[in-house]
Rosetta silent file (secondary structure, phi, psi, omega in degrees, C-alpha in Angstrom):
SEQUENCE: XXXXXXXXXXXXXXXXXXXXXXXXXXXXXXXXXXXXXXXXXXXXXXXXXXXXXXXXXXXXXXXXXXXXXXXXXXXXXXXXXXXXXXXXXXXXXXXXXXXXXXXXXXXXXXXXXXXXXXXXXXXXXXXXXXXXXXXXXXXXXXXXXXXXXXXXXXXXXXXXXXXXXXXXXXXXXXXXXXXXXXXXXXXXXXXXXXXXXXXXXXXXXXXXXXXXXXXXXXXXXXXXXXXXXXXXXXXXXXXXXXXXXXXXXXXXXXXXXXXXXXXXXXXXXXXXXXXXXXXXXXXXXXXXXXXXXXXXXXXXXXXXXXXXXXXXXXXXXXXXXXXXXXXXXXXXXXXXXXXXXXXXXXXXX
SCORE:     score description
SCORE:     0.000 S_00000001
   1 L     0.000  -30.679 -179.268  -42.278  166.959  -89.848 S_00000001
   2 L  -109.157  -12.830 -177.219  -42.398  168.899  -93.119 S_00000001
   3 L   -92.747  -52.163 -175.971  -42.154  172.472  -91.859 S_00000001
   4 H   -59.762  -42.190 -178.764  -39.206  172.556  -89.450 S_00000001
   5 H   -64.220  -16.030 -178.462  -36.709  170.804  -91.794 S_00000001
   6 H   -89.198   -2.807 -174.807  -37.312  173.509  -94.410 S_00000001
   7 L  -101.692  156.317  171.324  -36.242  176.366  -92.109 S_00000001
   8 L   -68.407  155.253 -173.995  -32.894  177.880  -91.251 S_00000001
   9 H   -50.673  -44.629 -177.705  -31.644  176.896  -87.749 S_00000001
  10 H   -63.953  -44.792  179.508  -32.651  180.171  -86.047 S_00000001
  11 H   -69.192  -33.201  179.768  -36.152  180.110  -87.526 S_00000001
  12 H   -64.283  -40.000  177.895  -36.465  176.385  -86.801 S_00000001
  13 H   -63.340  -42.943  178.921  -35.840  176.990  -83.083 S_00000001
  14 H   -64.917  -43.648  179.711  -38.471  179.717  -83.041 S_00000001
  15 H   -64.941  -36.149  177.408  -40.963  177.545  -84.954 S_00000001
  16 H   -62.654  -37.608  177.436  -40.321  174.645  -82.571 S_00000001
  17 H   -62.779  -41.497  177.758  -41.220  176.940  -79.694 S_00000001
  18 H   -67.128  -35.379  178.012  -44.545  177.821  -81.289 S_00000001
  19 H   -65.450  -40.097  178.154  -45.217  174.118  -81.919 S_00000001
  20 H   -63.171  -45.819  179.805  -44.550  173.344  -78.251 S_00000001
  21 H   -62.009  -40.701  178.755  -46.893  176.116  -77.120 S_00000001
  22 H   -63.943  -40.420 -179.990  -49.552  174.893  -79.533 S_00000001
  23 H   -64.352  -39.862  178.688  -49.243  171.327  -78.228 S_00000001
  24 H   -65.860  -42.507  178.811  -49.687  172.474  -74.632 S_00000001
  25 H   -62.413  -43.405  178.057  -52.731  174.554  -75.571 S_00000001
  26 H   -66.001  -36.382  177.186  -54.301  171.633  -77.428 S_00000001
  27 H   -63.621  -40.861  178.404  -53.522  169.351  -74.497 S_00000001
  28 H   -67.709  -37.980  177.145  -55.288  171.696  -72.085 S_00000001
  29 H   -64.332  -44.851  178.018  -58.266  171.936  -74.429 S_00000001
  30 H   -61.402  -40.590  178.798  -58.434  168.141  -74.691 S_00000001
  31 H   -61.706  -39.969  179.664  -58.170  167.863  -70.909 S_00000001
  32 H   -64.456  -42.646  179.440  -61.105  170.240  -70.485 S_00000001
  33 H   -64.575  -46.453 -179.410  -63.251  168.231  -72.897 S_00000001
  34 H   -63.549  -41.044  179.555  -62.383  164.908  -71.253 S_00000001
  35 H   -65.286  -39.361  177.822  -62.989  166.295  -67.770 S_00000001
  36 H   -63.052  -42.071  178.452  -66.353  167.677  -68.871 S_00000001
  37 H   -65.086  -34.126 -178.166  -67.363  164.308  -70.311 S_00000001
  38 H   -66.075  -17.166 -179.922  -66.293  162.553  -67.106 S_00000001
  39 L   -76.394  -17.734  177.876  -68.963  164.518  -65.208 S_00000001
  40 L   -76.258  135.076 -176.676  -71.719  162.659  -67.038 S_00000001
  41 L   -79.424   58.759  177.867  -72.929  159.596  -65.077 S_00000001
  42 L  -119.634  139.114 -176.121  -72.300  157.165  -67.925 S_00000001
  43 H   -62.489  -31.721 -178.174  -70.143  154.064  -67.617 S_00000001
  44 H   -64.177  -21.353 -178.852  -68.500  154.725  -70.975 S_00000001
  45 H   -96.088    5.001  178.577  -66.952  157.897  -69.522 S_00000001
  46 L   -62.475  133.563  176.831  -65.409  156.172  -66.480 S_00000001
  47 L    89.378   -7.200 -178.237  -61.711  156.960  -66.156 S_00000001
  48 H   -66.840  -31.064  179.458  -61.739  159.982  -68.482 S_00000001
  49 H   -62.082  -36.750  178.187  -60.875  162.319  -65.599 S_00000001
  50 H   -65.403  -43.540  177.705  -57.617  160.425  -65.081 S_00000001
  51 H   -65.317  -34.343  179.994  -56.712  160.780  -68.763 S_00000001
  52 H   -58.897  -37.164 -178.833  -57.634  164.466  -68.631 S_00000001
  53 H   -65.032  -26.823 -175.122  -54.892  165.079  -66.075 S_00000001
  54 H   -97.874   -9.257 -172.906  -52.260  163.673  -68.438 S_00000001
  55 H   -59.674  -45.890  178.601  -53.349  165.230  -71.736 S_00000001
  56 H   -60.181  -40.010  178.722  -51.155  168.396  -71.583 S_00000001
  57 H   -67.997  -37.822 -179.892  -48.109  166.291  -70.721 S_00000001
  58 H   -64.522  -47.479 -179.923  -48.960  163.751  -73.434 S_00000001
  59 H   -67.666  -32.670  177.979  -49.285  166.355  -76.196 S_00000001
  60 H   -65.754  -48.032  179.856  -46.129  168.096  -74.970 S_00000001
  61 H   -64.089  -37.818  179.950  -44.061  164.897  -75.090 S_00000001
  62 H   -64.360  -43.313  178.770  -45.522  164.012  -78.472 S_00000001
  63 H   -64.932  -42.490  178.514  -44.589  167.419  -79.908 S_00000001
  64 H   -60.547  -41.404  179.915  -41.062  167.189  -78.481 S_00000001
  65 H   -60.115  -49.009 -176.787  -40.611  163.759  -80.046 S_00000001
  66 H   -69.866  -29.888  174.446  -41.617  164.930  -83.507 S_00000001
  67 H   -64.498  -42.740  178.334  -39.476  168.052  -83.224 S_00000001
  68 H   -63.605  -41.718  178.356  -36.467  165.857  -82.478 S_00000001
  69 H   -64.580  -41.995  179.736  -37.268  163.588  -85.433 S_00000001
  70 H   -62.936  -31.969  177.716  -37.715  166.612  -87.697 S_00000001
  71 H   -77.871  -12.507 -175.979  -34.285  167.856  -86.587 S_00000001
  72 L    93.754    2.407  179.447  -32.728  164.479  -87.364 S_00000001
  73 L   -89.720   64.269 -175.636  -32.177  163.659  -83.667 S_00000001
  74 H   -65.633  -33.300 -179.754  -33.941  160.315  -83.890 S_00000001
  75 H   -59.738  -36.992  178.964  -31.903  158.867  -81.028 S_00000001
  76 H   -63.976  -44.754  178.943  -33.381  161.400  -78.593 S_00000001
  77 H   -62.771  -40.734  179.208  -36.909  160.419  -79.589 S_00000001
  78 H   -65.959  -38.156  177.563  -36.056  156.724  -79.232 S_00000001
  79 H   -61.920  -42.924 -178.967  -34.560  157.284  -75.769 S_00000001
  80 H   -65.101  -50.701 -178.819  -37.715  159.026  -74.615 S_00000001
  81 H   -68.063  -35.798  176.947  -40.130  156.431  -75.968 S_00000001
  82 H   -64.000  -40.154  176.565  -37.873  153.571  -74.894 S_00000001
  83 H   -62.915  -42.534  177.730  -37.794  154.956  -71.360 S_00000001
  84 H   -57.045  -49.326 -179.474  -41.581  155.242  -71.378 S_00000001
  85 H   -63.827  -43.084 -177.828  -41.940  151.608  -72.409 S_00000001
  86 H   -63.784  -47.818 -179.642  -39.328  150.377  -69.926 S_00000001
  87 H   -61.335  -44.285 -179.402  -40.814  152.202  -66.934 S_00000001
  88 H   -62.742  -44.943 -179.825  -44.311  151.040  -67.799 S_00000001
  89 H   -63.899  -42.401  179.841  -43.246  147.401  -68.221 S_00000001
  90 H   -62.845  -43.823 -179.239  -41.282  147.392  -64.972 S_00000001
  91 H   -66.791  -42.838 -179.967  -44.165  148.866  -62.986 S_00000001
  92 H   -65.671  -38.866  176.536  -46.760  146.532  -64.471 S_00000001
  93 H   -60.410  -42.830  178.255  -44.490  143.547  -63.815 S_00000001
  94 H   -65.546  -39.946  179.806  -44.167  144.630  -60.197 S_00000001
  95 H   -65.067  -44.053  179.094  -47.907  145.167  -59.838 S_00000001
  96 H   -61.686  -34.371 -177.335  -48.696  141.731  -61.280 S_00000001
  97 H   -72.087  -32.020 -173.521  -46.196  140.185  -58.872 S_00000001
  98 H  -103.209  -17.474 -176.991  -47.657  141.750  -55.709 S_00000001
  99 L  -175.069 -176.151 -178.493  -51.373  141.976  -56.382 S_00000001
 100 L   -68.219  151.072 -179.477  -54.316  142.218  -58.741 S_00000001
 101 L  -106.444  140.060  179.269  -54.101  144.495  -61.741 S_00000001
 102 L  -143.426 -174.948 -176.206  -56.864  146.955  -62.666 S_00000001
 103 H   -58.037  -46.019 -172.728  -57.474  150.056  -64.747 S_00000001
 104 H   -71.711  -32.468  176.882  -55.950  152.493  -62.280 S_00000001
 105 H   -71.806  -38.715  176.342  -52.749  150.513  -61.716 S_00000001
 106 H   -65.772  -44.511  179.714  -52.260  150.135  -65.473 S_00000001
 107 H   -63.455  -41.196  178.738  -53.035  153.817  -66.006 S_00000001
 108 H   -61.324  -38.557  177.225  -50.678  154.803  -63.184 S_00000001
 109 H   -65.474  -43.365  178.645  -47.881  152.795  -64.821 S_00000001
 110 H   -62.336  -45.702 -178.687  -48.580  154.430  -68.178 S_00000001
 111 H   -65.767  -39.257  178.495  -48.664  157.911  -66.636 S_00000001
 112 H   -64.050  -42.482  176.509  -45.441  157.322  -64.685 S_00000001
 113 H   -61.303  -40.052  177.848  -43.707  156.200  -67.885 S_00000001
 114 H   -61.901  -43.666 -179.925  -44.990  159.306  -69.653 S_00000001
 115 H   -62.628  -45.275  179.864  -43.617  161.551  -66.909 S_00000001
 116 H   -66.863  -39.963  179.230  -40.160  159.978  -66.964 S_00000001
 117 H   -62.221  -38.139  178.575  -40.105  159.997  -70.790 S_00000001
 118 H   -65.942  -41.071  177.697  -40.913  163.717  -70.801 S_00000001
 119 H   -62.122  -41.987 -179.742  -38.073  164.428  -68.375 S_00000001
 120 H   -60.917  -46.951 -176.352  -35.672  162.454  -70.577 S_00000001
 121 H   -72.137  -29.549  176.568  -36.563  164.348  -73.738 S_00000001
 122 H   -67.438  -41.202  178.574  -36.443  167.702  -71.916 S_00000001
 123 H   -63.850  -43.422 -177.957  -32.917  166.992  -70.692 S_00000001
 124 H   -69.297  -34.250 -173.892  -31.788  165.913  -74.161 S_00000001
 125 L  -101.252   16.249 -176.288  -33.469  168.835  -75.948 S_00000001
 126 L   -57.752  126.840  176.576  -32.548  171.576  -73.456 S_00000001
 127 L    86.981   -3.344 -178.175  -32.076  174.914  -75.189 S_00000001
 128 L   -86.681  -16.367  176.758  -33.336  173.786  -78.589 S_00000001
 129 L  -160.116  159.993  177.067  -36.695  175.496  -78.242 S_00000001
 130 L  -143.017  146.547 -174.854  -38.686  177.753  -75.936 S_00000001
 131 L   -67.789  140.030  176.586  -42.429  178.290  -75.616 S_00000001
 132 L  -139.084 -161.409 -177.946  -44.015  181.251  -77.423 S_00000001
 133 L   -68.232  120.369 -177.342  -47.443  182.287  -78.700 S_00000001
 134 H   -66.622  -24.455 -179.261  -49.266  179.153  -79.948 S_00000001
 135 H   -65.662  -24.220  179.089  -51.286  181.154  -82.480 S_00000001
 136 H   -62.065  -38.848 -179.148  -48.104  181.791  -84.455 S_00000001
 137 H   -61.252  -42.736  179.567  -47.897  178.095  -85.311 S_00000001
 138 H   -64.765  -38.596  179.466  -51.381  178.109  -86.813 S_00000001
 139 H   -67.940  -39.542 -176.862  -50.589  181.184  -88.891 S_00000001
 140 H   -71.996  -29.489 -174.266  -47.309  179.754  -90.170 S_00000001
 141 H  -114.592   12.319 -172.102  -48.740  176.349  -91.141 S_00000001
 142 H   -61.924  -28.094 -174.605  -52.323  177.274  -92.009 S_00000001
 143 H   -78.041   -7.240  177.356  -51.909  176.547  -95.739 S_00000001
 144 H  -140.796  -24.573 -174.635  -51.229  172.823  -95.199 S_00000001
 145 H   -66.472  -33.557  178.832  -51.735  171.754  -91.562 S_00000001
 146 H   -63.341  -40.775  177.856  -55.520  171.840  -91.844 S_00000001
 147 H   -64.445  -44.989 -179.128  -55.466  169.413  -94.775 S_00000001
 148 H   -62.914  -45.792 -179.166  -53.061  167.072  -92.978 S_00000001
 149 H   -63.374  -41.108 -179.528  -55.072  167.131  -89.742 S_00000001
 150 H   -65.467  -41.446  178.979  -58.341  166.545  -91.592 S_00000001
 151 H   -64.004  -41.667  178.824  -56.899  163.601  -93.528 S_00000001
 152 H   -64.586  -44.882  179.054  -55.562  162.030  -90.324 S_00000001
 153 H   -62.481  -39.694  178.348  -58.868  162.534  -88.520 S_00000001
 154 H   -62.679  -42.162  178.281  -60.721  161.046  -91.476 S_00000001
 155 H   -62.941  -40.548  178.452  -58.485  157.980  -91.405 S_00000001
 156 H   -66.513  -42.716  178.321  -59.086  157.493  -87.672 S_00000001
 157 H   -62.955  -37.707  178.622  -62.844  157.877  -88.077 S_00000001
 158 H   -58.874  -46.361 -178.886  -62.761  155.368  -90.914 S_00000001
 159 H   -60.415  -42.998 -178.774  -61.135  152.737  -88.695 S_00000001
 160 H   -70.282  -38.934 -179.070  -63.710  153.224  -85.935 S_00000001
 161 H   -68.493  -35.513  177.157  -66.671  153.276  -88.317 S_00000001
 162 H   -61.147  -45.592  178.320  -65.540  150.060  -90.008 S_00000001
 163 H   -61.057  -41.534 -179.260  -65.514  148.306  -86.612 S_00000001
 164 H   -64.421  -46.548 -177.984  -68.950  149.759  -85.822 S_00000001
 165 H   -64.540  -47.653 -179.340  -70.484  148.728  -89.166 S_00000001
 166 H   -61.865  -42.834 -179.921  -69.037  145.218  -89.105 S_00000001
 167 H   -65.629  -24.518 -178.867  -70.096  144.736  -85.500 S_00000001
 168 H   -76.650  -22.698 -173.304  -73.647  145.809  -86.314 S_00000001
 169 H  -118.908  -27.119 -179.167  -74.217  143.107  -88.927 S_00000001
 170 L  -100.699  165.857 -179.660  -71.813  140.224  -88.280 S_00000001
 171 L   -71.924  155.954  176.933  -71.547  137.903  -85.304 S_00000001
 172 H   -56.262  -34.888  179.096  -69.135  138.704  -82.449 S_00000001
 173 H   -65.312  -41.184  179.300  -67.046  135.687  -83.473 S_00000001
 174 H   -66.036  -41.879  178.105  -66.689  136.996  -87.040 S_00000001
 175 H   -62.365  -43.285  179.191  -65.723  140.467  -85.800 S_00000001
 176 H   -62.932  -40.308  179.292  -63.158  138.922  -83.440 S_00000001
 177 H   -62.714  -44.512  178.469  -61.723  136.829  -86.275 S_00000001
 178 H   -61.471  -45.229 -177.538  -61.294  139.848  -88.539 S_00000001
 179 H   -65.425  -39.534 -179.077  -59.667  141.886  -85.787 S_00000001
 180 H   -64.520  -45.687 -179.768  -57.268  139.087  -84.809 S_00000001
 181 H   -63.680  -39.451  178.022  -56.044  138.566  -88.380 S_00000001
 182 H   -64.845  -42.344 -178.934  -55.616  142.330  -88.805 S_00000001
 183 H   -66.546  -34.023 -177.866  -53.698  142.615  -85.526 S_00000001
 184 H   -80.153  -30.444 -173.605  -51.396  139.747  -86.432 S_00000001
 185 H  -112.629  -53.539 -172.891  -50.668  140.761  -90.041 S_00000001
 186 H   -77.875  -43.269 -173.769  -51.734  144.320  -90.859 S_00000001
 187 H   -60.963  -45.130  178.124  -51.069  146.135  -87.576 S_00000001
 188 H   -60.391  -39.197  179.134  -47.325  145.334  -87.313 S_00000001
 189 H   -65.723  -42.522  178.348  -46.775  146.494  -90.907 S_00000001
 190 H   -61.011  -41.438 -178.974  -48.707  149.716  -90.251 S_00000001
 191 H   -64.188  -45.856  179.788  -46.649  150.418  -87.134 S_00000001
 192 H   -63.967  -44.061 -178.043  -43.322  149.914  -88.907 S_00000001
 193 H   -68.244  -34.064  175.696  -44.361  151.992  -91.925 S_00000001
 194 H   -63.551  -42.047  177.316  -45.617  154.825  -89.721 S_00000001
 195 H   -64.420  -41.873  179.121  -42.249  154.950  -87.997 S_00000001
 196 H   -64.622  -37.191  178.272  -40.429  154.905  -91.350 S_00000001
 197 H   -62.875  -38.750  179.477  -42.627  157.733  -92.631 S_00000001
 198 H   -60.892  -31.631  178.222  -41.676  159.875  -89.638 S_00000001
 199 H   -84.424  -35.418 -173.826  -38.026  159.531  -90.668 S_00000001
 200 H   -73.268  -40.370 -175.834  -38.609  159.773  -94.411 S_00000001
 201 H   -59.649  -48.743  177.277  -40.684  162.979  -94.524 S_00000001
 202 H   -61.631  -36.510  178.890  -38.009  165.269  -92.983 S_00000001
 203 H   -62.688  -45.880  178.990  -35.359  163.723  -95.250 S_00000001
 204 H   -66.629  -36.745  178.627  -37.427  164.391  -98.365 S_00000001
 205 H   -61.485  -42.044  179.850  -38.270  167.888  -97.139 S_00000001
 206 H   -63.888  -36.843  179.061  -34.592  168.772  -96.834 S_00000001
 207 H   -67.265  -38.805  177.024  -33.959  167.613 -100.396 S_00000001
 208 H   -67.538  -41.177  179.139  -36.787  169.784 -101.683 S_00000001
 209 H   -61.901  -36.454  178.967  -35.574  172.759  -99.680 S_00000001
 210 L   -83.957    6.462 -179.518  -32.092  172.322 -101.179 S_00000001
 211 L    60.664   30.012  178.296  -33.648  172.095 -104.681 S_00000001
 212 L   -90.515   66.496 -173.018  -32.292  168.571 -105.063 S_00000001
 213 H   -67.138  -39.829 -179.675  -35.220  167.561 -107.235 S_00000001
 214 H   -64.213  -44.318  179.284  -33.451  164.778 -109.102 S_00000001
 215 H   -65.557  -37.932  177.863  -32.244  163.182 -105.867 S_00000001
 216 H   -59.704  -52.089 -178.810  -35.725  163.598 -104.376 S_00000001
 217 H   -62.943  -39.760 -179.662  -37.407  161.852 -107.300 S_00000001
 218 H   -65.188  -42.063 -179.681  -34.769  159.116 -107.389 S_00000001
 219 H   -64.445  -44.646  179.265  -35.130  158.407 -103.667 S_00000001
 220 H   -62.555  -41.543  179.724  -38.929  158.199 -103.875 S_00000001
 221 H   -63.384  -44.162  179.785  -38.689  155.888 -106.902 S_00000001
 222 H   -63.663  -42.850 -178.954  -36.198  153.582 -105.169 S_00000001
 223 H   -67.974  -34.346  177.281  -38.274  153.423 -102.018 S_00000001
 224 H   -66.547  -43.281  176.737  -41.426  152.720 -104.011 S_00000001
 225 H   -62.395  -39.998  177.289  -39.728  149.846 -105.821 S_00000001
 226 H   -63.386  -39.529  177.235  -38.489  148.568 -102.470 S_00000001
 227 H   -63.905  -39.414  176.995  -42.035  148.813 -101.133 S_00000001
 228 H   -62.482  -41.833  178.974  -43.336  146.820 -104.102 S_00000001
 229 H   -65.307  -42.040  178.314  -40.744  144.127 -103.433 S_00000001
 230 H   -63.941  -39.653  177.488  -41.648  144.042  -99.727 S_00000001
 231 H   -62.943  -40.265  178.042  -45.330  143.777 -100.626 S_00000001
 232 H   -62.790  -40.527  178.210  -44.625  140.866 -102.952 S_00000001
 233 H   -61.845  -41.836  179.238  -42.749  139.091 -100.165 S_00000001
 234 H   -60.397  -42.923 -179.997  -45.724  139.567  -97.821 S_00000001
 235 H   -64.984  -40.895 -179.755  -48.066  138.007 -100.353 S_00000001
 236 H   -67.594  -22.148 -179.337  -45.705  135.077 -100.922 S_00000001
 237 L   -87.959    7.110 -179.729  -45.570  134.501  -97.148 S_00000001
 238 H   -56.116  -46.002  178.651  -49.338  133.939  -96.931 S_00000001
 239 H   -58.726  -38.465  177.782  -48.963  130.137  -96.548 S_00000001
 240 H   -64.762  -40.419  178.131  -46.531  130.679  -93.680 S_00000001
 241 H   -61.373  -41.746  178.493  -48.981  133.071  -92.031 S_00000001
 242 H   -64.013  -40.546  179.192  -51.762  130.519  -92.269 S_00000001
 243 H   -63.298  -43.912 -178.272  -49.481  127.860  -90.764 S_00000001
 244 H   -66.333  -40.639  178.751  -48.478  130.117  -87.844 S_00000001
 245 H   -64.985  -41.219  178.189  -52.064  131.088  -87.061 S_00000001
 246 H   -62.819  -37.497 -176.918  -53.116  127.439  -87.143 S_00000001
 247 H   -79.081  -42.040 -172.315  -50.233  126.497  -84.832 S_00000001
 248 H   -95.255  -29.282 -177.993  -50.318  129.417  -82.369 S_00000001
 249 L  -131.708   65.603 -175.673  -53.969  130.451  -82.419 S_00000001
 250 H   -60.613  -22.966  179.705  -55.977  127.318  -83.283 S_00000001
 251 H   -67.998  -16.229  178.404  -59.182  128.928  -81.973 S_00000001
 252 H  -110.791   19.382 -178.017  -59.074  131.261  -84.993 S_00000001
 253 H   -61.010  -31.516 -178.183  -58.204  128.577  -87.546 S_00000001
 254 H   -66.848  -13.007 -179.534  -61.604  128.978  -89.224 S_00000001
 255 H  -103.251   17.270  178.160  -60.571  132.502  -90.260 S_00000001
 256 H   -60.596  -25.731  179.353  -57.449  131.439  -92.157 S_00000001
 257 H   -67.202  -12.961  178.273  -59.236  132.412  -95.370 S_00000001
 258 H   -82.183  -15.138 -175.055  -58.913  136.056  -94.257 S_00000001
 259 H   -61.337  -47.321 -178.949  -55.122  135.937  -94.393 S_00000001
 260 H   -57.619  -50.107  179.900  -54.732  136.499  -98.189 S_00000001
 261 H   -65.108  -36.188  179.156  -56.848  139.699  -98.427 S_00000001
 262 H   -68.891  -37.221  177.107  -55.337  141.148  -95.240 S_00000001
 263 H   -65.181  -37.476  177.118  -51.829  140.340  -96.498 S_00000001
 264 H   -66.561  -36.380  174.108  -52.620  142.113  -99.778 S_00000001
 265 H   -57.772  -48.163  179.385  -53.776  145.140  -97.738 S_00000001
 266 H   -61.622  -38.349  179.072  -50.409  145.178  -95.976 S_00000001
 267 H   -64.397  -40.913  178.593  -48.652  144.829  -99.337 S_00000001
 268 H   -65.089  -34.865  174.540  -50.536  147.817 -100.739 S_00000001
 269 H   -58.391  -44.045  178.935  -49.480  149.857  -97.709 S_00000001
 270 H   -62.111  -32.912 -176.903  -45.868  149.129  -98.570 S_00000001
 271 H   -71.358  -45.605 -171.027  -46.466  150.276 -102.149 S_00000001
 272 H   -98.005    1.858 -177.467  -47.998  153.687 -101.492 S_00000001
 273 H   -66.592  -35.920 -179.862  -46.203  154.765  -98.309 S_00000001
 274 H   -69.883  -45.516  174.054  -43.351  156.469 -100.213 S_00000001
 275 H   -58.125  -37.472  178.079  -45.622  158.544 -102.503 S_00000001
 276 H   -65.291  -43.164  177.937  -47.586  159.648  -99.428 S_00000001
 277 H   -61.759  -38.137  177.953  -44.363  160.666  -97.650 S_00000001
 278 H   -64.913  -42.478  178.197  -43.345  162.623 -100.761 S_00000001
 279 H   -63.159  -39.440  177.388  -46.697  164.424 -100.848 S_00000001
 280 H   -66.411  -41.368  178.743  -46.322  165.320  -97.178 S_00000001
 281 H   -62.699  -35.698  178.450  -42.790  166.570  -97.747 S_00000001
 282 L   -84.973    1.690  178.453  -44.078  168.733 -100.590 S_00000001
 283 L    61.191   36.568  176.386  -46.961  169.966  -98.413 S_00000001
 284 L   -88.180   72.931 -175.507  -49.587  168.748 -100.852 S_00000001
 285 H   -69.065  -41.313 -177.516  -52.274  168.594  -98.197 S_00000001
 286 H   -63.117  -46.751  177.015  -55.314  168.875 -100.480 S_00000001
 287 H   -60.838  -36.711  178.019  -54.411  165.887 -102.707 S_00000001
 288 H   -63.726  -45.028 -179.524  -53.744  163.776  -99.596 S_00000001
 289 H   -63.951  -43.358 -179.508  -57.111  164.714  -98.127 S_00000001
 290 H   -63.314  -42.408  178.096  -58.955  164.038 -101.394 S_00000001
 291 H   -64.030  -42.425  179.236  -57.303  160.634 -101.782 S_00000001
 292 H   -65.018  -39.754  178.869  -58.108  159.772  -98.150 S_00000001
 293 H   -62.888  -44.634  178.214  -61.712  160.929  -98.600 S_00000001
 294 H   -62.123  -44.375  178.624  -62.141  158.744 -101.699 S_00000001
 295 H   -62.261  -39.715  179.659  -60.588  155.787  -99.880 S_00000001
 296 H   -65.777  -44.722  179.374  -62.834  156.309  -96.855 S_00000001
 297 H   -62.611  -43.342  177.745  -66.000  156.495  -98.942 S_00000001
 298 H   -64.356  -40.499 -179.218  -65.043  153.339 -100.845 S_00000001
 299 H   -63.727  -51.911 -176.879  -64.143  151.552  -97.621 S_00000001
 300 H   -65.365  -41.027  179.745  -67.341  152.383  -95.751 S_00000001
 301 H   -64.368  -47.402 -178.378  -69.563  151.710  -98.746 S_00000001
 302 H   -68.144  -38.913  179.608  -68.006  148.360  -99.600 S_00000001
 303 H   -67.189  -38.328  178.249  -67.832  147.225  -95.962 S_00000001
 304 H   -61.788  -48.195  179.546  -71.472  148.142  -95.410 S_00000001
 305 H   -64.522  -41.313  179.991  -72.613  146.104  -98.418 S_00000001
 306 H   -65.816  -36.019 -179.528  -70.291  143.219  -97.525 S_00000001
 307 H   -71.114  -35.338 -178.988  -71.541  143.159  -93.944 S_00000001
 308 H   -74.773  -45.221 -171.018  -75.207  143.147  -95.010 S_00000001
 309 H  -106.004   -3.728 -176.048  -75.003  140.623  -97.823 S_00000001
 310 L  -130.787 -153.125 -179.324  -71.846  138.660  -96.997 S_00000001
 311 L  -133.593 -162.332 -177.551  -69.677  137.298  -94.217 S_00000001
 312 H   -61.431  -38.928  179.006  -66.206  137.880  -92.749 S_00000001
 313 H   -62.545  -43.263  179.445  -64.511  136.789  -95.975 S_00000001
 314 H   -61.750  -41.733  178.744  -66.577  139.245  -98.010 S_00000001
 315 H   -62.575  -44.419 -178.548  -65.691  142.048  -95.609 S_00000001
 316 H   -62.124  -43.704  179.777  -61.973  141.243  -95.793 S_00000001
 317 H   -70.736  -31.464  176.287  -61.950  141.237  -99.592 S_00000001
 318 H   -67.699  -37.742  175.276  -63.992  144.460  -99.704 S_00000001
 319 H   -64.006  -39.962  177.450  -61.417  146.136  -97.468 S_00000001
 320 H   -62.377  -42.699  177.782  -58.689  144.931  -99.788 S_00000001
 321 H   -61.872  -39.450  177.819  -60.546  146.408 -102.769 S_00000001
 322 H   -65.292  -34.725  177.387  -60.873  149.748 -100.987 S_00000001
 323 H   -66.656  -32.041  175.704  -57.120  149.698 -100.320 S_00000001
 324 H   -62.332  -44.319  178.039  -56.547  149.272 -104.065 S_00000001
 325 H   -63.233  -43.956 -178.854  -58.522  152.476 -104.663 S_00000001
 326 H   -63.505  -45.922  179.039  -56.655  154.260 -101.864 S_00000001
 327 H   -62.090  -44.726  178.708  -53.240  153.178 -103.122 S_00000001
 328 H   -62.148  -37.782  179.519  -54.096  154.165 -106.684 S_00000001
 329 H   -65.226  -42.719 -179.822  -55.344  157.566 -105.524 S_00000001
 330 H   -68.404  -42.887  179.655  -52.139  158.336 -103.614 S_00000001
 331 H   -63.833  -42.293  178.547  -49.865  157.182 -106.426 S_00000001
 332 H   -64.463  -40.988  178.274  -51.842  159.209 -108.977 S_00000001
 333 H   -62.151  -38.540  178.671  -51.749  162.287 -106.718 S_00000001
 334 H   -65.932  -44.614 -177.022  -47.982  161.952 -106.428 S_00000001
 335 H   -68.521  -24.915 -179.256  -47.459  161.608 -110.181 S_00000001
 336 H   -90.781   -5.800 -177.034  -49.639  164.663 -110.875 S_00000001
 337 L   -87.592  144.404  179.502  -47.879  166.898 -108.324 S_00000001
 338 L  -106.097  102.138 -174.770  -45.194  169.397 -109.336 S_00000001
 339 H   -80.811  -16.132 -179.091  -42.529  169.392 -106.653 S_00000001
 340 H   -70.249  -11.030  177.154  -40.272  171.944 -108.370 S_00000001
 341 H   -89.957   -0.032 -173.137  -42.642  174.693 -107.206 S_00000001
 342 H   -61.370  -47.997 -174.044  -42.061  173.766 -103.552 S_00000001
 343 H   -64.282  -43.672 -178.705  -39.228  176.210 -102.808 S_00000001
 344 H   -63.727  -41.172  178.494  -40.994  179.185 -104.344 S_00000001
 345 H   -65.984  -40.071 -179.821  -44.211  178.434 -102.460 S_00000001
 346 H   -64.420  -42.131 -179.146  -42.296  177.916  -99.209 S_00000001
 347 H   -63.130  -34.364 -178.935  -40.453  181.191  -99.611 S_00000001
 348 H   -75.884  -18.798 -178.683  -43.740  182.974 -100.104 S_00000001
 349 L   -85.412    0.000    0.000  -45.243  181.496  -96.951 S_00000001
């Protein structure tokens, strides 16, 4: 997302080829690990062999999508993912109509959608890249990809560990209440902002590559102000959120008190998403990782204490407090970064 937009067309095609090869290699490695785990006679590993068969295709389609977005061909990526969703929905609808639904029928629908989506993106992207040595990709991106991957992995581990910690100390009903409020309020905002980041990072990268520093800074500032305004709107809509949950999900009415802290979490996401996109465009991997590490430590520590000594409300407010630290860390990292050195560093790499 930040490397391909900075290259000349000929080099971008070559780099895309190395990215494709790398994705296939990682998919095969993941498939081997999943297949090995499926050999253990544990119920938790049931179905992993089926996923193992699809991993190379999944990583390939994922890489193709991001290459298209990095090139500015967002429509191609949308066609592929839209086809995937359409095929899956049609098959599941048909399965529900004719018989019982189970893991393998759902998985088969998902896999069929993945296959058709891959064909669609291959047809659209024909001739734009060709597979080469995957090790080249690691050499070309080694100075920032490791930081980005580590930060992403840390964020994913944080989400899973929070669920584990909360589930270990609170009742199943409290855990369900927290998850429902997060899914209804926080998850949609995260999904939209992730999609916007995928579009924003290549745009900012091109401005840095063209030495349009003033335009770069102005765009980030405008988007940050827009994010602040969107966050304020989310907070002001808290009463509406409580009303909708009471009306549509009355079984979770007792957790309406969680809506304000979760809404503030979503608002903070809107605030710091533009600085994070700017840091990614500038390939400031280390500051991103450090900010994510600080946020993760604050999150796990506060959630652990809140789960031991408090209840669902305490956990929700502790998560909100950790998001304040995370947002402040990203904004501070952005303000301390010197983006005018980007072109010189890129040329040297």
